[in-house]
C-alpha positions in Angstrom: 3.0 -85.2 23.2 1.7 -84.3 26.7 1.7 -80.6 25.8 -0.4 -81.3 22.6 -2.9 -83.4 24.5 -3.1 -80.9 27.3 -3.6 -78.1 24.8 -6.3 -80.1 23.0 -8.2 -80.8 26.3 -8.0 -77.1 27.3 -9.4 -75.9 23.9 -12.1 -78.5 24.0 -13.1 -77.6 27.6 -13.2 -73.9 26.7 -15.4 -74.5 23.7 -17.9 -76.6 25.7 -18.1 -73.9 28.3 -18.7 -71.1 25.7 -21.4 -73.3 24.0 -23.2 -73.8 27.2 -23.3 -70.0 27.8 -24.7 -69.4 24.4 -27.5 -72.0 24.8 -28.4 -70.4 28.2 -28.7 -66.9 26.5 -30.9 -68.3 23.8 -33.2 -69.9 26.4 -33.6 -66.6 28.1 -34.6 -64.9 24.9 -37.5 -67.3 24.4 -39.0 -66.6 27.8 -42.4 -64.8 27.7 -42.5 -61.2 29.1 -45.0 -60.4 31.8 -46.9 -57.1 31.8 -48.9 -55.6 34.6 -51.9 -53.4 34.1 -52.7 -51.1 37.0 -56.4 -50.2 37.3 -57.5 -46.7 38.2 -57.7 -46.4 42.0 -60.7 -44.0 42.2 -59.0 -41.6 44.7 -60.1 -38.0 44.5 -57.9 -35.1 45.7 -59.6 -33.5 48.8 -58.9 -30.9 51.5 -57.9 -32.2 54.9 -61.3 -31.0 56.4 -63.2 -33.3 54.1 -61.7 -36.4 55.7 -63.0 -38.3 58.8 -61.7 -36.9 62.1 -59.5 -39.9 62.8 -57.9 -39.7 59.4 -57.3 -35.9 59.9 -55.5 -36.6 63.1 -53.3 -39.2 61.4 -52.5 -36.8 58.6 -51.6 -34.1 61.1 -49.2 -36.5 62.8 -47.6 -37.3 59.5 -47.2 -33.6 58.7 -45.2 -33.0 61.9 -42.2 -34.9 60.4 -42.9 -34.7 56.7 -44.2 -32.3 54.0 -47.7 -33.2 52.8 -47.9 -32.9 49.1 -51.4 -34.2 48.3 -54.3 -35.9 50.1 -56.8 -38.0 48.2 -59.9 -40.0 49.4 -61.6 -43.1 47.9 -65.2 -43.1 48.9 -65.7 -46.7 47.9 -63.0 -48.2 50.0 -63.0 -45.5 52.7 -59.2 -45.0 52.4 -57.0 -41.9 52.2 -53.9 -41.7 50.1 -51.4 -39.2 51.5 -48.5 -38.2 49.3 -45.7 -36.8 51.3 -42.0 -35.8 50.9 -39.4 -37.5 53.0 -35.8 -36.3 52.4 -36.7 -35.0 49.0 -38.3 -38.3 48.0 -42.0 -38.7 47.5 -43.7 -41.4 49.5 -47.3 -42.6 49.4 -49.1 -43.6 52.7 -52.5 -45.3 52.7 -54.7 -44.8 55.7 -58.0 -46.6 56.5 -61.0 -44.7 57.8 -59.7 -45.2 61.4 -56.5 -43.4 60.5 -54.4 -46.5 60.7 -51.7 -47.1 58.1 -52.3 -49.8 55.6 -49.3 -51.8 54.5 
């Protein structure tokens, strides 16, 4: 008799556990999905010589340790976007008009 009761309790406990997992999965399916829209950043590709002197110096420092792939300038925000390659991986660095990195 003890074995029957123990088996019944084990089966009941397992079914409750499985039911709780199924309810959790259903709740996740009903969650709204967030989407992010990225606006155009208004950066224009430029030559190094078109940048302010302090920004040129900062880019030259970056080029000592990395390969510069592209330099872009945003006239509205006075920021430079430097795309460089670090260990075969592209990285983007933003610089303000003083040549300081923006995090």
